[in-house]
N, CA, C, O and CB atoms as a CASP TS submission, in Angstrom:
PFRMAT TS
TARGET T0000
AUTHOR 0000-0000-0000
METHOD Language model
MODEL 1
PARENT N/A
ATOM      1  N   MET     1       0.853  -1.183   0.000  1.00  0.00           N
ATOM      2  CA  MET     1       0.000   0.000   0.000  1.00  0.00           C
ATOM      3  C   MET     1       0.891   1.236   0.000  1.00  0.00           C
ATOM      4  O   MET     1       1.773   1.359   0.850  1.00  0.00           O
ATOM      5  CB  MET     1      -0.966   0.004   1.228  1.00  0.00           C
ATOM      6  N   PRO     2       0.674   2.157  -0.944  1.00  0.00           N
ATOM      7  CA  PRO     2       1.523   3.345  -1.017  1.00  0.00           C
ATOM      8  C   PRO     2       1.330   4.273   0.170  1.00  0.00           C
ATOM      9  O   PRO     2       0.253   4.352   0.760  1.00  0.00           O
ATOM     10  CB  PRO     2       1.249   4.097  -2.293  1.00  0.00           C
ATOM     11  N   LEU     3       2.377   4.952   0.489  1.00  0.00           N
ATOM     12  CA  LEU     3       2.331   5.944   1.549  1.00  0.00           C
ATOM     13  C   LEU     3       1.445   7.103   1.120  1.00  0.00           C
ATOM     14  O   LEU     3       1.518   7.555  -0.022  1.00  0.00           O
ATOM     15  CB  LEU     3       3.748   6.440   1.901  1.00  0.00           C
ATOM     16  N   VAL     4       0.619   7.578   2.021  1.00  0.00           N
ATOM     17  CA  VAL     4      -0.176   8.769   1.763  1.00  0.00           C
ATOM     18  C   VAL     4       0.567   9.922   2.411  1.00  0.00           C
ATOM     19  O   VAL     4       0.672   9.995   3.635  1.00  0.00           O
ATOM     20  CB  VAL     4      -1.653   8.634   2.316  1.00  0.00           C
ATOM     21  N   VAL     5       1.081  10.818   1.590  1.00  0.00           N
ATOM     22  CA  VAL     5       1.839  11.946   2.097  1.00  0.00           C
ATOM     23  C   VAL     5       0.852  12.995   2.587  1.00  0.00           C
ATOM     24  O   VAL     5       0.001  13.438   1.816  1.00  0.00           O
ATOM     25  CB  VAL     5       2.790  12.528   1.009  1.00  0.00           C
ATOM     26  N   PRO     6       0.943  13.407   3.856  1.00  0.00           N
ATOM     27  CA  PRO     6      -0.003  14.392   4.386  1.00  0.00           C
ATOM     28  C   PRO     6      -0.049  15.657   3.537  1.00  0.00           C
ATOM     29  O   PRO     6       0.975  16.134   3.049  1.00  0.00           O
ATOM     30  CB  PRO     6       0.364  14.749   5.815  1.00  0.00           C
ATOM     31  N   GLU     7      -1.245  16.184   3.372  1.00  0.00           N
ATOM     32  CA  GLU     7      -1.504  17.429   2.652  1.00  0.00           C
ATOM     33  C   GLU     7      -1.208  17.343   1.164  1.00  0.00           C
ATOM     34  O   GLU     7      -1.124  18.374   0.496  1.00  0.00           O
ATOM     35  CB  GLU     7      -0.695  18.532   3.250  1.00  0.00           C
ATOM     36  N   VAL     8      -1.048  16.132   0.628  1.00  0.00           N
ATOM     37  CA  VAL     8      -0.830  15.995  -0.810  1.00  0.00           C
ATOM     38  C   VAL     8      -2.025  15.265  -1.396  1.00  0.00           C
ATOM     39  O   VAL     8      -2.264  14.098  -1.088  1.00  0.00           O
ATOM     40  CB  VAL     8       0.505  15.236  -1.122  1.00  0.00           C
ATOM     41  N   ASN     9      -2.767  15.952  -2.234  1.00  0.00           N
ATOM     42  CA  ASN     9      -3.895  15.361  -2.927  1.00  0.00           C
ATOM     43  C   ASN     9      -3.351  14.627  -4.140  1.00  0.00           C
ATOM     44  O   ASN     9      -2.613  15.206  -4.937  1.00  0.00           O
ATOM     45  CB  ASN     9      -4.952  16.440  -3.335  1.00  0.00           C
ATOM     46  N   ALA    10      -3.707  13.360  -4.287  1.00  0.00           N
ATOM     47  CA  ALA    10      -3.173  12.547  -5.381  1.00  0.00           C
ATOM     48  C   ALA    10      -3.431  13.186  -6.743  1.00  0.00           C
ATOM     49  O   ALA    10      -2.694  12.912  -7.690  1.00  0.00           O
ATOM     50  CB  ALA    10      -3.784  11.152  -5.342  1.00  0.00           C
ATOM     51  N   GLY    11      -4.448  14.023  -6.866  1.00  0.00           N
ATOM     52  CA  GLY    11      -4.760  14.647  -8.138  1.00  0.00           C
ATOM     53  C   GLY    11      -4.107  15.996  -8.338  1.00  0.00           C
ATOM     54  O   GLY    11      -4.398  16.671  -9.325  1.00  0.00           O
ATOM     55  N   ASP    12      -3.243  16.406  -7.449  1.00  0.00           N
ATOM     56  CA  ASP    12      -2.655  17.740  -7.529  1.00  0.00           C
ATOM     57  C   ASP    12      -1.247  17.677  -8.108  1.00  0.00           C
ATOM     58  O   ASP    12      -0.291  17.338  -7.411  1.00  0.00           O
ATOM     59  CB  ASP    12      -2.629  18.399  -6.146  1.00  0.00           C
ATOM     60  N   LYS    13      -1.135  18.003  -9.375  1.00  0.00           N
ATOM     61  CA  LYS    13       0.146  17.950 -10.076  1.00  0.00           C
ATOM     62  C   LYS    13       1.222  18.782  -9.388  1.00  0.00           C
ATOM     63  O   LYS    13       2.344  18.308  -9.208  1.00  0.00           O
ATOM     64  CB  LYS    13      -0.027  18.423 -11.500  1.00  0.00           C
ATOM     65  N   ASN    14       0.903  19.997  -9.006  1.00  0.00           N
ATOM     66  CA  ASN    14       1.918  20.875  -8.418  1.00  0.00           C
ATOM     67  C   ASN    14       2.479  20.323  -7.115  1.00  0.00           C
ATOM     68  O   ASN    14       3.679  20.432  -6.863  1.00  0.00           O
ATOM     69  CB  ASN    14       1.335  22.250  -8.175  1.00  0.00           C
ATOM     70  N   GLU    15       1.632  19.737  -6.293  1.00  0.00           N
ATOM     71  CA  GLU    15       2.103  19.150  -5.041  1.00  0.00           C
ATOM     72  C   GLU    15       3.072  18.003  -5.315  1.00  0.00           C
ATOM     73  O   GLU    15       4.126  17.906  -4.687  1.00  0.00           O
ATOM     74  CB  GLU    15       0.915  18.653  -4.198  1.00  0.00           C
ATOM     75  N   TRP    16       2.703  17.131  -6.267  1.00  0.00           N
ATOM     76  CA  TRP    16       3.593  16.011  -6.587  1.00  0.00           C
ATOM     77  C   TRP    16       4.881  16.500  -7.239  1.00  0.00           C
ATOM     78  O   TRP    16       5.952  15.957  -6.969  1.00  0.00           O
ATOM     79  CB  TRP    16       2.885  15.013  -7.509  1.00  0.00           C
ATOM     80  N   LEU    17       4.792  17.503  -8.083  1.00  0.00           N
ATOM     81  CA  LEU    17       6.000  18.032  -8.711  1.00  0.00           C
ATOM     82  C   LEU    17       6.933  18.617  -7.663  1.00  0.00           C
ATOM     83  O   LEU    17       8.147  18.432  -7.743  1.00  0.00           O
ATOM     84  CB  LEU    17       5.645  19.094  -9.760  1.00  0.00           C
ATOM     85  N   ASN    18       6.380  19.321  -6.681  1.00  0.00           N
ATOM     86  CA  ASN    18       7.208  19.859  -5.592  1.00  0.00           C
ATOM     87  C   ASN    18       7.884  18.743  -4.797  1.00  0.00           C
ATOM     88  O   ASN    18       9.023  18.900  -4.357  1.00  0.00           O
ATOM     89  CB  ASN    18       6.355  20.722  -4.652  1.00  0.00           C
ATOM     90  N   LYS    19       7.195  17.623  -4.612  1.00  0.00           N
ATOM     91  CA  LYS    19       7.764  16.496  -3.866  1.00  0.00           C
ATOM     92  C   LYS    19       8.844  15.756  -4.654  1.00  0.00           C
ATOM     93  O   LYS    19       9.793  15.236  -4.067  1.00  0.00           O
ATOM     94  CB  LYS    19       6.664  15.524  -3.479  1.00  0.00           C
ATOM     95  N   LEU    20       8.705  15.706  -5.989  1.00  0.00           N
ATOM     96  CA  LEU    20       9.555  14.831  -6.798  1.00  0.00           C
ATOM     97  C   LEU    20      10.620  15.529  -7.640  1.00  0.00           C
ATOM     98  O   LEU    20      11.648  14.924  -7.943  1.00  0.00           O
ATOM     99  CB  LEU    20       8.705  14.041  -7.690  1.00  0.00           C
ATOM    100  N   ALA    21      10.402  16.779  -8.022  1.00  0.00           N
ATOM    101  CA  ALA    21      11.319  17.453  -8.954  1.00  0.00           C
ATOM    102  C   ALA    21      12.757  17.432  -8.447  1.00  0.00           C
ATOM    103  O   ALA    21      13.035  17.775  -7.298  1.00  0.00           O
ATOM    104  CB  ALA    21      10.876  18.899  -9.181  1.00  0.00           C
ATOM    105  N   GLY    22      13.658  17.024  -9.327  1.00  0.00           N
ATOM    106  CA  GLY    22      15.076  17.000  -9.003  1.00  0.00           C
ATOM    107  C   GLY    22      15.531  15.760  -8.262  1.00  0.00           C
ATOM    108  O   GLY    22      16.714  15.624  -7.951  1.00  0.00           O
ATOM    109  N   LYS    23      14.603  14.846  -7.972  1.00  0.00           N
ATOM    110  CA  LYS    23      14.952  13.618  -7.249  1.00  0.00           C
ATOM    111  C   LYS    23      14.973  12.426  -8.200  1.00  0.00           C
ATOM    112  O   LYS    23      14.397  12.468  -9.288  1.00  0.00           O
ATOM    113  CB  LYS    23      13.957  13.364  -6.097  1.00  0.00           C
ATOM    114  N   THR    24      15.639  11.375  -7.774  1.00  0.00           N
ATOM    115  CA  THR    24      15.590  10.113  -8.493  1.00  0.00           C
ATOM    116  C   THR    24      14.543   9.229  -7.819  1.00  0.00           C
ATOM    117  O   THR    24      14.226   9.414  -6.644  1.00  0.00           O
ATOM    118  CB  THR    24      16.994   9.415  -8.520  1.00  0.00           C
ATOM    119  N   ILE    25      14.014   8.273  -8.570  1.00  0.00           N
ATOM    120  CA  ILE    25      13.063   7.312  -8.018  1.00  0.00           C
ATOM    121  C   ILE    25      13.857   6.059  -7.666  1.00  0.00           C
ATOM    122  O   ILE    25      14.619   5.547  -8.487  1.00  0.00           O
ATOM    123  CB  ILE    25      11.888   6.993  -9.033  1.00  0.00           C
ATOM    124  N   THR    26      13.675   5.571  -6.448  1.00  0.00           N
ATOM    125  CA  THR    26      14.459   4.441  -5.963  1.00  0.00           C
ATOM    126  C   THR    26      13.561   3.327  -5.443  1.00  0.00           C
ATOM    127  O   THR    26      12.410   3.562  -5.073  1.00  0.00           O
ATOM    128  CB  THR    26      15.416   4.892  -4.868  1.00  0.00           C
ATOM    129  N   GLU    27      14.093   2.130  -5.420  1.00  0.00           N
ATOM    130  CA  GLU    27      13.385   0.993  -4.818  1.00  0.00           C
ATOM    131  C   GLU    27      13.524   1.040  -3.300  1.00  0.00           C
ATOM    132  O   GLU    27      12.775   0.371  -2.588  1.00  0.00           O
ATOM    133  CB  GLU    27      13.932  -0.354  -5.370  1.00  0.00           C
ATOM    134  N   GLY    28      14.475   1.826  -2.800  1.00  0.00           N
ATOM    135  CA  GLY    28      14.738   1.910  -1.363  1.00  0.00           C
ATOM    136  C   GLY    28      13.817   2.879  -0.656  1.00  0.00           C
ATOM    137  O   GLY    28      12.605   2.869  -0.871  1.00  0.00           O
ATOM    138  N   THR    29      14.400   3.725   0.195  1.00  0.00           N
ATOM    139  CA  THR    29      13.621   4.679   0.979  1.00  0.00           C
ATOM    140  C   THR    29      13.810   6.093   0.450  1.00  0.00           C
ATOM    141  O   THR    29      14.777   6.383  -0.255  1.00  0.00           O
ATOM    142  CB  THR    29      14.017   4.611   2.457  1.00  0.00           C
ATOM    143  N   SER    30      12.876   6.963   0.798  1.00  0.00           N
ATOM    144  CA  SER    30      12.947   8.367   0.387  1.00  0.00           C
ATOM    145  C   SER    30      13.958   9.115   1.242  1.00  0.00           C
ATOM    146  O   SER    30      14.097   8.845   2.435  1.00  0.00           O
ATOM    147  CB  SER    30      11.561   9.038   0.486  1.00  0.00           C
ATOM    148  N   ASP    31      14.660  10.057   0.623  1.00  0.00           N
ATOM    149  CA  ASP    31      15.544  10.958   1.359  1.00  0.00           C
ATOM    150  C   ASP    31      15.610  12.279   0.602  1.00  0.00           C
ATOM    151  O   ASP    31      14.742  12.558  -0.225  1.00  0.00           O
ATOM    152  CB  ASP    31      16.973  10.338   1.540  1.00  0.00           C
ATOM    153  N   VAL    32      16.610  13.081   0.867  1.00  0.00           N
ATOM    154  CA  VAL    32      16.708  14.416   0.268  1.00  0.00           C
ATOM    155  C   VAL    32      16.847  14.355  -1.255  1.00  0.00           C
ATOM    156  O   VAL    32      16.317  15.219  -1.953  1.00  0.00           O
ATOM    157  CB  VAL    32      17.893  15.169   0.862  1.00  0.00           C
ATOM    158  N   THR    33      17.551  13.348  -1.780  1.00  0.00           N
ATOM    159  CA  THR    33      17.817  13.283  -3.219  1.00  0.00           C
ATOM    160  C   THR    33      17.034  12.203  -3.947  1.00  0.00           C
ATOM    161  O   THR    33      17.131  12.092  -5.170  1.00  0.00           O
ATOM    162  CB  THR    33      19.270  13.060  -3.446  1.00  0.00           C
ATOM    163  N   SER    34      16.257  11.404  -3.219  1.00  0.00           N
ATOM    164  CA  SER    34      15.512  10.333  -3.872  1.00  0.00           C
ATOM    165  C   SER    34      14.122  10.178  -3.257  1.00  0.00           C
ATOM    166  O   SER    34      13.857  10.626  -2.141  1.00  0.00           O
ATOM    167  CB  SER    34      16.283   9.013  -3.776  1.00  0.00           C
ATOM    168  N   PHE    35      13.247   9.528  -4.023  1.00  0.00           N
ATOM    169  CA  PHE    35      11.880   9.280  -3.576  1.00  0.00           C
ATOM    170  C   PHE    35      11.586   7.807  -3.820  1.00  0.00           C
ATOM    171  O   PHE    35      11.808   7.302  -4.920  1.00  0.00           O
ATOM    172  CB  PHE    35      10.843  10.206  -4.322  1.00  0.00           C
ATOM    173  N   ALA    36      11.091   7.120  -2.808  1.00  0.00           N
ATOM    174  CA  ALA    36      10.821   5.686  -2.914  1.00  0.00           C
ATOM    175  C   ALA    36       9.627   5.413  -3.822  1.00  0.00           C
ATOM    176  O   ALA    36       8.566   6.018  -3.671  1.00  0.00           O
ATOM    177  CB  ALA    36      10.573   5.088  -1.530  1.00  0.00           C
ATOM    178  N   LYS    37       9.814   4.500  -4.758  1.00  0.00           N
ATOM    179  CA  LYS    37       8.747   4.131  -5.683  1.00  0.00           C
ATOM    180  C   LYS    37       7.504   3.663  -4.923  1.00  0.00           C
ATOM    181  O   LYS    37       6.381   3.914  -5.359  1.00  0.00           O
ATOM    182  CB  LYS    37       9.228   3.031  -6.642  1.00  0.00           C
ATOM    183  N   LYS    38       7.699   2.984  -3.788  1.00  0.00           N
ATOM    184  CA  LYS    38       6.563   2.482  -3.003  1.00  0.00           C
ATOM    185  C   LYS    38       5.717   3.610  -2.416  1.00  0.00           C
ATOM    186  O   LYS    38       4.579   3.377  -2.009  1.00  0.00           O
ATOM    187  CB  LYS    38       7.062   1.584  -1.880  1.00  0.00           C
ATOM    188  N   ASP    39       6.256   4.828  -2.366  1.00  0.00           N
ATOM    189  CA  ASP    39       5.530   5.971  -1.817  1.00  0.00           C
ATOM    190  C   ASP    39       4.743   6.743  -2.878  1.00  0.00           C
ATOM    191  O   ASP    39       4.061   7.717  -2.558  1.00  0.00           O
ATOM    192  CB  ASP    39       6.496   6.905  -1.130  1.00  0.00           C
ATOM    193  N   LEU    40       4.835   6.313  -4.130  1.00  0.00           N
ATOM    194  CA  LEU    40       4.042   6.921  -5.199  1.00  0.00           C
ATOM    195  C   LEU    40       2.615   6.384  -5.112  1.00  0.00           C
ATOM    196  O   LEU    40       2.385   5.348  -4.489  1.00  0.00           O
ATOM    197  CB  LEU    40       4.667   6.629  -6.607  1.00  0.00           C
ATOM    198  N   PRO    41       1.652   7.077  -5.731  1.00  0.00           N
ATOM    199  CA  PRO    41       0.287   6.539  -5.743  1.00  0.00           C
ATOM    200  C   PRO    41       0.281   5.138  -6.367  1.00  0.00           C
ATOM    201  O   PRO    41       1.149   4.809  -7.176  1.00  0.00           O
ATOM    202  CB  PRO    41      -0.670   7.487  -6.524  1.00  0.00           C
ATOM    203  N   GLN    42      -0.688   4.331  -5.992  1.00  0.00           N
ATOM    204  CA  GLN    42      -0.776   2.973  -6.531  1.00  0.00           C
ATOM    205  C   GLN    42      -0.802   2.996  -8.055  1.00  0.00           C
ATOM    206  O   GLN    42      -0.153   2.170  -8.696  1.00  0.00           O
ATOM    207  CB  GLN    42      -2.025   2.258  -5.991  1.00  0.00           C
ATOM    208  N   SER    43      -1.536   3.922  -8.634  1.00  0.00           N
ATOM    209  CA  SER    43      -1.606   4.043 -10.084  1.00  0.00           C
ATOM    210  C   SER    43      -0.589   5.086 -10.538  1.00  0.00           C
ATOM    211  O   SER    43      -0.827   6.289 -10.440  1.00  0.00           O
ATOM    212  CB  SER    43      -3.044   4.426 -10.547  1.00  0.00           C
ATOM    213  N   HIS    44       0.548   4.601 -11.037  1.00  0.00           N
ATOM    214  CA  HIS    44       1.599   5.497 -11.527  1.00  0.00           C
ATOM    215  C   HIS    44       2.388   4.791 -12.620  1.00  0.00           C
ATOM    216  O   HIS    44       2.325   3.569 -12.753  1.00  0.00           O
ATOM    217  CB  HIS    44       2.541   5.943 -10.371  1.00  0.00           C
ATOM    218  N   ARG    45       3.124   5.562 -13.393  1.00  0.00           N
ATOM    219  CA  ARG    45       4.099   4.986 -14.310  1.00  0.00           C
ATOM    220  C   ARG    45       5.288   5.923 -14.392  1.00  0.00           C
ATOM    221  O   ARG    45       5.152   7.145 -14.335  1.00  0.00           O
ATOM    222  CB  ARG    45       3.482   4.742 -15.717  1.00  0.00           C
ATOM    223  N   ILE    46       6.451   5.320 -14.527  1.00  0.00           N
ATOM    224  CA  ILE    46       7.705   6.048 -14.652  1.00  0.00           C
ATOM    225  C   ILE    46       8.029   6.105 -16.137  1.00  0.00           C
ATOM    226  O   ILE    46       8.073   5.071 -16.804  1.00  0.00           O
ATOM    227  CB  ILE    46       8.867   5.369 -13.825  1.00  0.00           C
ATOM    228  N   VAL    47       8.257   7.312 -16.662  1.00  0.00           N
ATOM    229  CA  VAL    47       8.510   7.488 -18.087  1.00  0.00           C
ATOM    230  C   VAL    47       9.922   8.020 -18.282  1.00  0.00           C
ATOM    231  O   VAL    47      10.257   9.121 -17.844  1.00  0.00           O
ATOM    232  CB  VAL    47       7.469   8.444 -18.724  1.00  0.00           C
ATOM    233  N   LYS    48      10.745   7.210 -18.953  1.00  0.00           N
ATOM    234  CA  LYS    48      12.126   7.595 -19.249  1.00  0.00           C
ATOM    235  C   LYS    48      12.197   8.148 -20.664  1.00  0.00           C
ATOM    236  O   LYS    48      11.314   7.865 -21.474  1.00  0.00           O
ATOM    237  CB  LYS    48      13.094   6.389 -19.082  1.00  0.00           C
ATOM    238  N   PRO    49      13.230   8.933 -20.986  1.00  0.00           N
ATOM    239  CA  PRO    49      13.359   9.460 -22.347  1.00  0.00           C
ATOM    240  C   PRO    49      13.320   8.323 -23.373  1.00  0.00           C
ATOM    241  O   PRO    49      14.009   7.313 -23.226  1.00  0.00           O
ATOM    242  CB  PRO    49      14.671  10.265 -22.492  1.00  0.00           C
ATOM    243  N   GLY    50      12.512   8.504 -24.398  1.00  0.00           N
ATOM    244  CA  GLY    50      12.396   7.510 -25.456  1.00  0.00           C
ATOM    245  C   GLY    50      11.401   6.400 -25.189  1.00  0.00           C
ATOM    246  O   GLY    50      11.135   5.590 -26.076  1.00  0.00           O
ATOM    247  N   ASP    51      10.839   6.340 -23.977  1.00  0.00           N
ATOM    248  CA  ASP    51       9.841   5.314 -23.666  1.00  0.00           C
ATOM    249  C   ASP    51       8.575   5.549 -24.473  1.00  0.00           C
ATOM    250  O   ASP    51       8.175   6.690 -24.705  1.00  0.00           O
ATOM    251  CB  ASP    51       9.519   5.301 -22.159  1.00  0.00           C
ATOM    252  N   MET    52       7.953   4.465 -24.895  1.00  0.00           N
ATOM    253  CA  MET    52       6.646   4.536 -25.535  1.00  0.00           C
ATOM    254  C   MET    52       5.596   4.587 -24.428  1.00  0.00           C
ATOM    255  O   MET    52       5.753   3.957 -23.383  1.00  0.00           O
ATOM    256  CB  MET    52       6.407   3.314 -26.503  1.00  0.00           C
ATOM    257  N   MET    53       4.525   5.342 -24.667  1.00  0.00           N
ATOM    258  CA  MET    53       3.434   5.423 -23.694  1.00  0.00           C
ATOM    259  C   MET    53       2.132   5.066 -24.390  1.00  0.00           C
ATOM    260  O   MET    53       1.903   5.451 -25.536  1.00  0.00           O
ATOM    261  CB  MET    53       3.349   6.842 -23.053  1.00  0.00           C
ATOM    262  N   THR    54       1.282   4.328 -23.689  1.00  0.00           N
ATOM    263  CA  THR    54      -0.042   4.057 -24.223  1.00  0.00           C
ATOM    264  C   THR    54      -0.847   5.350 -24.190  1.00  0.00           C
ATOM    265  O   THR    54      -0.533   6.260 -23.423  1.00  0.00           O
ATOM    266  CB  THR    54      -0.756   2.927 -23.418  1.00  0.00           C
ATOM    267  N   MET    55      -1.861   5.433 -25.001  1.00  0.00           N
ATOM    268  CA  MET    55      -2.666   6.651 -25.085  1.00  0.00           C
ATOM    269  C   MET    55      -3.918   6.586 -24.210  1.00  0.00           C
ATOM    270  O   MET    55      -4.737   7.504 -24.235  1.00  0.00           O
ATOM    271  CB  MET    55      -3.064   6.908 -26.526  1.00  0.00           C
ATOM    272  N   ASP    56      -4.073   5.507 -23.434  1.00  0.00           N
ATOM    273  CA  ASP    56      -5.239   5.419 -22.561  1.00  0.00           C
ATOM    274  C   ASP    56      -5.147   6.484 -21.473  1.00  0.00           C
ATOM    275  O   ASP    56      -4.078   6.731 -20.916  1.00  0.00           O
ATOM    276  CB  ASP    56      -5.354   4.007 -21.934  1.00  0.00           C
ATOM    277  N   TYR    57      -6.272   7.100 -21.185  1.00  0.00           N
ATOM    278  CA  TYR    57      -6.307   8.174 -20.192  1.00  0.00           C
ATOM    279  C   TYR    57      -6.883   7.642 -18.894  1.00  0.00           C
ATOM    280  O   TYR    57      -8.012   7.153 -18.855  1.00  0.00           O
ATOM    281  CB  TYR    57      -7.135   9.377 -20.702  1.00  0.00           C
ATOM    282  N   LYS    58      -6.097   7.743 -17.831  1.00  0.00           N
ATOM    283  CA  LYS    58      -6.538   7.352 -16.489  1.00  0.00           C
ATOM    284  C   LYS    58      -6.282   8.549 -15.584  1.00  0.00           C
ATOM    285  O   LYS    58      -5.138   8.789 -15.198  1.00  0.00           O
ATOM    286  CB  LYS    58      -5.784   6.051 -15.966  1.00  0.00           C
ATOM    287  N   PRO    59      -7.321   9.308 -15.237  1.00  0.00           N
ATOM    288  CA  PRO    59      -7.129  10.552 -14.491  1.00  0.00           C
ATOM    289  C   PRO    59      -6.441  10.380 -13.145  1.00  0.00           C
ATOM    290  O   PRO    59      -5.845  11.327 -12.632  1.00  0.00           O
ATOM    291  CB  PRO    59      -8.441  11.203 -14.276  1.00  0.00           C
ATOM    292  N   GLU    60      -6.514   9.181 -12.565  1.00  0.00           N
ATOM    293  CA  GLU    60      -5.890   8.955 -11.262  1.00  0.00           C
ATOM    294  C   GLU    60      -4.422   8.530 -11.370  1.00  0.00           C
ATOM    295  O   GLU    60      -3.730   8.455 -10.355  1.00  0.00           O
ATOM    296  CB  GLU    60      -6.666   7.902 -10.502  1.00  0.00           C
ATOM    297  N   ARG    61      -3.934   8.250 -12.595  1.00  0.00           N
ATOM    298  CA  ARG    61      -2.567   7.749 -12.767  1.00  0.00           C
ATOM    299  C   ARG    61      -1.564   8.904 -12.808  1.00  0.00           C
ATOM    300  O   ARG    61      -1.700   9.831 -13.607  1.00  0.00           O
ATOM    301  CB  ARG    61      -2.461   6.907 -14.055  1.00  0.00           C
ATOM    302  N   LEU    62      -0.564   8.832 -11.941  1.00  0.00           N
ATOM    303  CA  LEU    62       0.515   9.814 -11.919  1.00  0.00           C
ATOM    304  C   LEU    62       1.611   9.347 -12.870  1.00  0.00           C
ATOM    305  O   LEU    62       2.162   8.259 -12.701  1.00  0.00           O
ATOM    306  CB  LEU    62       1.073  10.013 -10.472  1.00  0.00           C
ATOM    307  N   ASN    63       1.925  10.164 -13.863  1.00  0.00           N
ATOM    308  CA  ASN    63       3.014   9.898 -14.796  1.00  0.00           C
ATOM    309  C   ASN    63       4.214  10.708 -14.343  1.00  0.00           C
ATOM    310  O   ASN    63       4.149  11.934 -14.258  1.00  0.00           O
ATOM    311  CB  ASN    63       2.613  10.250 -16.271  1.00  0.00           C
ATOM    312  N   VAL    64       5.308  10.021 -14.053  1.00  0.00           N
ATOM    313  CA  VAL    64       6.528  10.654 -13.558  1.00  0.00           C
ATOM    314  C   VAL    64       7.553  10.617 -14.685  1.00  0.00           C
ATOM    315  O   VAL    64       7.990   9.542 -15.095  1.00  0.00           O
ATOM    316  CB  VAL    64       7.072   9.937 -12.264  1.00  0.00           C
ATOM    317  N   HIS    65       7.935  11.786 -15.184  1.00  0.00           N
ATOM    318  CA  HIS    65       8.871  11.884 -16.306  1.00  0.00           C
ATOM    319  C   HIS    65      10.288  12.129 -15.799  1.00  0.00           C
ATOM    320  O   HIS    65      10.543  13.061 -15.037  1.00  0.00           O
ATOM    321  CB  HIS    65       8.447  13.010 -17.269  1.00  0.00           C
ATOM    322  N   LEU    66      11.204  11.265 -16.242  1.00  0.00           N
ATOM    323  CA  LEU    66      12.608  11.376 -15.864  1.00  0.00           C
ATOM    324  C   LEU    66      13.412  11.963 -17.014  1.00  0.00           C
ATOM    325  O   LEU    66      13.041  11.816 -18.179  1.00  0.00           O
ATOM    326  CB  LEU    66      13.175  10.003 -15.456  1.00  0.00           C
ATOM    327  N   ASP    67      14.522  12.633 -16.681  1.00  0.00           N
ATOM    328  CA  ASP    67      15.436  13.097 -17.721  1.00  0.00           C
ATOM    329  C   ASP    67      16.444  11.989 -18.011  1.00  0.00           C
ATOM    330  O   ASP    67      16.335  10.890 -17.467  1.00  0.00           O
ATOM    331  CB  ASP    67      16.161  14.416 -17.292  1.00  0.00           C
ATOM    332  N   ASP    68      17.424  12.277 -18.868  1.00  0.00           N
ATOM    333  CA  ASP    68      18.387  11.248 -19.258  1.00  0.00           C
ATOM    334  C   ASP    68      19.312  10.816 -18.123  1.00  0.00           C
ATOM    335  O   ASP    68      20.027   9.823 -18.257  1.00  0.00           O
ATOM    336  CB  ASP    68      19.214  11.745 -20.407  1.00  0.00           C
ATOM    337  N   LYS    69      19.310  11.542 -17.013  1.00  0.00           N
ATOM    338  CA  LYS    69      20.113  11.165 -15.845  1.00  0.00           C
ATOM    339  C   LYS    69      19.277  10.437 -14.790  1.00  0.00           C
ATOM    340  O   LYS    69      19.786  10.080 -13.727  1.00  0.00           O
ATOM    341  CB  LYS    69      20.757  12.408 -15.228  1.00  0.00           C
ATOM    342  N   GLY    70      17.984  10.218 -15.089  1.00  0.00           N
ATOM    343  CA  GLY    70      17.114   9.516 -14.154  1.00  0.00           C
ATOM    344  C   GLY    70      16.501  10.396 -13.088  1.00  0.00           C
ATOM    345  O   GLY    70      15.996   9.903 -12.079  1.00  0.00           O
ATOM    346  N   THR    71      16.545  11.714 -13.310  1.00  0.00           N
ATOM    347  CA  THR    71      16.006  12.676 -12.353  1.00  0.00           C
ATOM    348  C   THR    71      14.619  13.128 -12.807  1.00  0.00           C
ATOM    349  O   THR    71      14.397  13.361 -13.995  1.00  0.00           O
ATOM    350  CB  THR    71      16.957  13.896 -12.200  1.00  0.00           C
ATOM    351  N   VAL    72      13.696  13.249 -11.869  1.00  0.00           N
ATOM    352  CA  VAL    72      12.337  13.694 -12.189  1.00  0.00           C
ATOM    353  C   VAL    72      12.373  15.140 -12.668  1.00  0.00           C
ATOM    354  O   VAL    72      12.940  16.007 -12.003  1.00  0.00           O
ATOM    355  CB  VAL    72      11.400  13.551 -10.958  1.00  0.00           C
ATOM    356  N   HIS    73      11.760  15.397 -13.837  1.00  0.00           N
ATOM    357  CA  HIS    73      11.685  16.772 -14.339  1.00  0.00           C
ATOM    358  C   HIS    73      10.253  17.230 -14.572  1.00  0.00           C
ATOM    359  O   HIS    73      10.013  18.423 -14.759  1.00  0.00           O
ATOM    360  CB  HIS    73      12.469  16.896 -15.624  1.00  0.00           C
ATOM    361  N   ASP    74       9.285  16.293 -14.565  1.00  0.00           N
ATOM    362  CA  ASP    74       7.890  16.691 -14.740  1.00  0.00           C
ATOM    363  C   ASP    74       6.984  15.550 -14.285  1.00  0.00           C
ATOM    364  O   ASP    74       7.394  14.390 -14.254  1.00  0.00           O
ATOM    365  CB  ASP    74       7.598  17.072 -16.224  1.00  0.00           C
ATOM    366  N   VAL    75       5.761  15.894 -13.937  1.00  0.00           N
ATOM    367  CA  VAL    75       4.722  14.911 -13.616  1.00  0.00           C
ATOM    368  C   VAL    75       3.413  15.400 -14.214  1.00  0.00           C
ATOM    369  O   VAL    75       3.220  16.601 -14.406  1.00  0.00           O
ATOM    370  CB  VAL    75       4.588  14.695 -12.063  1.00  0.00           C
ATOM    371  N   HIS    76       2.522  14.473 -14.505  1.00  0.00           N
ATOM    372  CA  HIS    76       1.154  14.828 -14.888  1.00  0.00           C
ATOM    373  C   HIS    76       0.252  13.631 -14.632  1.00  0.00           C
ATOM    374  O   HIS    76       0.718  12.502 -14.482  1.00  0.00           O
ATOM    375  CB  HIS    76       1.079  15.271 -16.385  1.00  0.00           C
ATOM    376  N   PHE    77      -1.030  13.896 -14.585  1.00  0.00           N
ATOM    377  CA  PHE    77      -2.003  12.837 -14.386  1.00  0.00           C
ATOM    378  C   PHE    77      -2.643  12.491 -15.713  1.00  0.00           C
ATOM    379  O   PHE    77      -2.846  13.361 -16.560  1.00  0.00           O
ATOM    380  CB  PHE    77      -3.070  13.250 -13.357  1.00  0.00           C
ATOM    381  N   GLY    78      -2.956  11.236 -15.889  1.00  0.00           N
ATOM    382  CA  GLY    78      -3.647  10.817 -17.104  1.00  0.00           C
ATOM    383  C   GLY    78      -3.241   9.459 -17.582  1.00  0.00           C
ATOM    384  O   GLY    78      -3.750   8.984 -18.598  1.00  0.00           O
TER
END
């Protein structure tokens, strides 16, 4: 079960971007430079440069976009 971060609405892009921007996604625990994948909403996908994405729209799904160094640079729902 994903961690529910207090005061963060799963549908609020800006809140998630503030939590994730500039961090890497890790299988471990969250810290100053990384965010644990298990703490993301249950419905999420990690998008790396060049990844193909399906066109299905799921308003509750958080899409986490990484740059070529594996750092989060954008998020959106859908």
